[in-house]
N, C-alpha and C positions, 0 to 999 in steps of 0.2 A: 473423242473425248483426251482433254489432257488430263493427268491426272500431278500435273507439277502445282505446287502451294501457290504460285503468281495467281495463276489458272482460277482456285479456289477465292481469294482473297474479296474480288468485289463483292462474291454473294455474300459470302459473312458477314462484310458491314450492313448489306442491305439486312440482313435480320438481323444483325444486332440494331438496327434504328429502328425496324419493325416492334422490335419485342421491348425497346423502350416506350415507345409510340403507344404500346397497345399499354401498356405498364402503367403509364401518366393517363389514359383516358380510364382506364378502371379505378384508379384513384380518385380523379376527379368524380366520377360518378360515385363511391361511394359516399364522400364526401358529399354528395348533395342530397344523397338519399333516393332517386333512382332506382328503378325497378323495384323500390320494396325496402332495397338495404338498408339495418340501420348504419345510423349516423352517427361517429364520433365524436362525444359533446366537444367542443373544445373552448375550456373556462375562458373567459374575457373579462381582465379587470378595466370595469369603466371606470373613471376618474371622477372624483365627486364633483368638480366643473361641467361633469358632461353629463350628469344624472335627469335632470330633467328635460333634457335632450331625447337620451334615449326611453324614457315613460312617455314622453309623447310620440314617439316613432312607433314605442307597440300596442298607444293605443287606436283601436279600431274605430272606426265610422259607418253606423249603422245606415248611413245613405249610401253608401259605399256598397252593396252589399252584393253580391253578383245575382239573388234575385232580381235586385232592380234594374238592371240591366237591358235593356230590351235586344231582340235580334232582328241588325240592321234587315237582314234578306228575308226578312217574311213581311208580307202587305198589312199596313194599319189602315186605319179610315183615316183620311184627311183630318187635319186638326183645324178648326174655324182660328184665323187670327183677329184678333180684335184689332183698329188701328188705334196707335198712340194717341193720345190728346196731345196736339200741339197748341202755342198760343198765336192767335191772330197778330200779325204783323201788319202793321199801317204800312203803306205805301209809300215812300218818300219819292218826294219829284224834284229831280236833282237838277240845278242851277244850270242855265244854258252853256257852253263851252267856251272860254275863253278865247278872246280874237283879238289877234296882233293890232298893235294899234299906230296909226303911221304919224310919225314924230317931227322928220323934215325929209325933204326931196332937195338935192342939189341939183340944179339942170343945168347942163354944161356938156361938150362931147361926148363925154361919156357919163350918162345919169346914175344917181347914186341915189338910196331910200338909207333911213332912218327909222329903222322900225322895235317899236319896246313890245319883246314878248317872254314870257318866264322870270319875269324880272331882270331882263336884261334888253341888252341894246344893241342891234344887228345892225351893222353896213351891211349893205345887200348891192348887188347890181342885177341887171337884165338879165335870165340864163343861170343865177346864181339858186344855191340852193343855200337856203339854213334852218336848223332844226327839221322838222317834218315839210315843208312848205320849198317849194320852185318858183323861183321869184319869172313871171313871163314878161309883164312891160311895166313900163317905170316912164310917166307919163307928167306934165306941170304937174297936174293937180290928183294923179291918182296911183295907185301901184294896184297892179295883179297878180295875185298867185294862186297856185295850184296845189291842191292835197288829197294826194289820190285823185279820184274822177272828181271832186268838187271847187268850184274857183270862189277866188274869193277877190273881193276889191275894195285895196283901203280907199279912203277918200283923206285929201288934204284938212286940215280941221281950219275954220276961217276965224281969223284974230276975234272980229267980236263976238265969237262962241263962247 
């Protein structure tokens, strides 16, 4: 083992750190009153504006006593839970879903139709999409639409209707 001072330096630093940690730990335990040691009363001046808050914090609520708290690990008899009363809600009949309305059909080499849907006029052609509908076919009198698995046929209105 070397007896030079630089060989002892790391051990002395470690010993100093250990002493500092021990001193701070014992001081903290003394302040908290751990192990039955008497705490040093530190006088604290509370500003007048916070005196009511300080009094409220010092009050003890008897409902929060340790005796009222049960052990969560002990078996207890099940507590009957009564159903809560709830008012009867009348079933509403929803109106049928709105359907697109065929407004006009332009019949030529590339037929198109004008469809009113959701407060908007849509110009559609075969194979086209509008909103959630696929235009399957357009004839002189009707337009076939598909939404999901359902097919919807829109008929042209007669002018006398």
